[in-house]
N, C-alpha and C positions, 0 to 999 in steps of 0.2 A: 516488600509486599505492595501490590498495586492498590491504591485507594480509589474510591469512586470519584473524588475530586480530580485526581490526576487523569483517570480514564476519560472523564468528560472533557477536560481541557485538551488532552491529546486528540480526542475525536474531533472537536471543533476546529482545532488548528490544522489537523490533517485534511479534513474536508475543505477548509478554506484555501489551503495551499494548493490542493489539486484544482480547485475551481478557478484559481488565478493563473494556473498553468506556469507557475514560477518554479522551475526545476531546482534552483538553489534552495528555495524554501521547502520544497518537498523533501529533498535529500537531507535537510537539517534534522529530520526526525530519526535518522538511521545512523548506526555505528559504521565506521569506515569499511569493516569487513563483513557487513551483514549479508545474509543469504535470502533470496527471494525465489519462491516457487509459484508459477502461474501457468495456466493452460495457454496463455497468449505468447509465452516465451518462444516455443518452437516456431510459431508463425512469424513473429516480428523480429526475434533475435537469432533465428536459425540455430537454436540450441535444443537438440532433440530431447534432452533430459527434462526440460521444463524448469530448470533451476539455474540461476546465475548467482555469483558471489562477488561482492565488492562494489563500492560506489561508482567506480569508473565504468564497469560493465553495465551495471543496472542503470546508471545515469544515461548512458548511450542508448540503452533499450527504451527507457522512458522518454527520452528526447524524440526518438523515432515515433513512439506511440502517440505522443502529443501532436506531432506533425500530421500523422494519419487521421487523428481525431481532434481537429481544431475547436470543436464545440463541446468537448468533453465537459460534463457537469455532473456532480454527485449530490444527492440529497440524503442526509443521514436519517435513518429510521430509528436505530437504537444502538446503544453502546453496552457491551457486556464485558465484565472484567473478572479475572481470576487472580491467583497468587502472583504470577509473574507474566501475565498475558492479558491482552485486550482483543476483543473481537468487535469489529464494526460491521453492522448490517446496514446497507445503503442501497439506494436506487440510482441507476444511471439511465440514459436514454434507451439502452438495449435491454434492461431488465434489472433484476435483483442480484446483489453481490454481497459477499461477506469476506472480510480479510481478518486473519488471525495474526497477531503481532506478539512475538516473544520479546519482552523488554529486559534489557540488561541492567545491572546495578546503577548505571549512570542515567537511566531513564530513556535510553535510546533503543530503537528496534534492532535486535540481533538477528532474528529470523522472521520471515513473513510468508504466509500462505494465502493465496487468492483463490476464491471460489465463486463460480458464476451459475446463474439459473438459465443461461441461454447458450446456444451453440455459437462457436466462434467463427 
């Protein structure tokens, strides 16, 4: 079960890792075989389903995304937590976003779903 303390730590570390653009640090929050669904995936990774699986594929996708957006910066608004999941609600330069993270027993993200309030 996710605790508030773990959720808040995860949120702070996740936001900081993205704001430093350190891909290794970003990927450290995820299981090796994690799955990501995002409306940006078809545009950036050329995957029509909007879903990628595995650190190698997602790492390549995020590397490209960071190159496209060199000033990417997130500001955490709030952290929500459930039994085995965390939702981060945050602001970026383009608008509001929310990401839902399903956490495995080792405390790593197994699945993630990105949601945006803006057109891509």
